[in-house]
N, C-alpha and C positions, 0 to 999 in steps of 0.2 A: 231562777234558773234550775235549781236542783229538783224542782217539782215536775220537770218534763220527763224525768227518768221513768216514772210509773207508766207513762204512755209507751215508751220503748219496751219496758218490761212486759206490759200487757200484750203488746204486739207479739213478742216472742212467746208468751204463754199460750196465746191463741194458736199459734202455729205449732208449738210443741204438742199441744193437746191433740191436734189432728195427725201427728206423725206416728203415733203408735202406743202400745201398752206400757212402755217403759217410763212414761211420764207419771211420776208419783205424787200423791197428795201432799207430802211434806214439802217438796220442792215448790209446788204450786202456792202453798201458803206463804213461803218465804218470798217468792217473786211478787206476790200481790200485796205485801205489807204496805199499808196506807192507802190502798186502792180497792179494798174489799167492796164488792157489790157495784162497782162503777163499770158500765160497759164501755168498750172501745170500738170505734168505727174506723176502718181503714179503707180508703178509696185510692185506687191507682189504675193506670191503663193496662198494667200487666203484672202477673205474679209468676216467677220462675222458681222452682225448687230443684236444688242440686244435691241429692242425698249423698252422693259419693264425695262431694266437697263440704258436706255439713253446712250448707248455705241456702237461705231462702231470700229472694230479692223481689221487692216491689219496685216497679219503675213506671215513669210517666206521670208527672203531676201528682205525687204522693201526698195524701192528706190523712194524718192520723189524729183522731179527736177522742178525748176522754174528759168529760165534764167541761171545765173552762180551759183545758190544756189542748193546744193544737200544734202539731209539727207538720211543716210543709217542706218538701224537698223533691229533687228530681228522682232520686232513688233512696231506698231504705233497705239495708242489707243486714240480715241476722246470721251471725256465725256461731256454730255450736262447737263445743269442745269435742275433740276426737277421742274415741275410746280405743284402747289397745286392741289390735287385730287378733282375732281368734280367742278373745277372752269375753266371757259373759260376766256382767256385774253380779256381785253377791246379792243375796236377797235384800239386805239393808241398803245396798248401794244402787238399787234399780233406778231411783229418782235421779241419780247423778248422770245417767247415760245421756240425757239430752240437755245438759246444762249449757247455758249461753256463755260463750267466750267474750264476744263483743257485738255491739250493734253500731252500724255506721250509716249516718244520713249524709248524702252527698248532693252537691249542686243546689245553689239558691236555698240554703237551709234557713228556715225561719221558725223559731219556737216561741209561742206566745202563751201567756196565762194572765188574764185580766190586763193590767197595765204593763206587765213585764214582757219584754221582747228581746230575744237574742238572735242575731243573724250571723252568718258566716258561710263559707263554702263547704265546710265539712264539720260534722260533730260525731265524736266517737265515744261510746259508753264502754268502758273497760270493766267487766264484771268483777274479776278477782280483786282489782285495785280499787274498786268503787270510785272511779273517776270519770269525769266527762271532759274531753279535750275538744275545744272548738278552735278551728284554724281557718285561714283564708279570709283575712280582714274581719275578724270577729268584733262585733259591737254589741254591748249590753245596754238596754234602755229601760227605764222605769219612769213614767211621766216624762218630764223634760230632762232628767238626769241621763248622762251618756258616758260610758267608759269604753275605750277601745285600745287595742294593742295588737301584737303579732300573734299571740296565743293566749287562750283563756283555759285555765284548768280549774275544775270544780272538784274539791275533795269531799265526797259525800259523807264519809265516816267522821270527818273532822268539822263538818258544817262550816266550811270556809272555801274561799276561792283565791286564785292567783291569776293576775293579768301580767303577762310577760311582754317585754319589748325587746327590740334588737337595736344595734347601732343605727340602722337605717330607719327604724320605726319605733319610736318611744311610746310609752303608755300615755294616753291622754284621758282626762276626766273633766266633765262639766257637771257640777253639782249645784242644785238649787236648794239651799237650806230650808226655805219655806215649804218645800214639798215633803219634808221628813214625816214619817208616819207618826200618828199620835199627837201631832201639833194642833193645838186648839186654834180655831179661826177667831180673828179679831172681830168684835162687833162694833 
């Protein structure tokens, strides 16, 4: 699940690079961590840029691909942090002018990487918190293993995740022990 973030980050990086000269090399390296040299392809029916809202939106059967990672959704929105009006960033802060606040994939969200699949109605990457929150009947699958709940939160800095339930919808898991990684096949 956490490996789909580089696709979202690369999407933002491509768009920021096209937005203007304030995009700095230091920020680019930070966003590309773990994805250096891997191209990303984004296909959609439409792209809208709203500079005054600090928003770029892909819509219509969006497919973002990077290596084995694929994100499909109805829309993919990139929100950038607002800078204070009337202030120019200091020389050392130029790269921060186009920082990503959050990335939102909406509608029929499907994130895949090899055998890993996460589905839901919405996935939100929160940049400052380094979290991914999946809602709208989120389901995580790997092989035949399935975990579902009301909300899935992936804490990227802590390399862990939380699946939350509610009174009306408890967390469910179906685990097949024989499918654990590294298990030797019986001969």
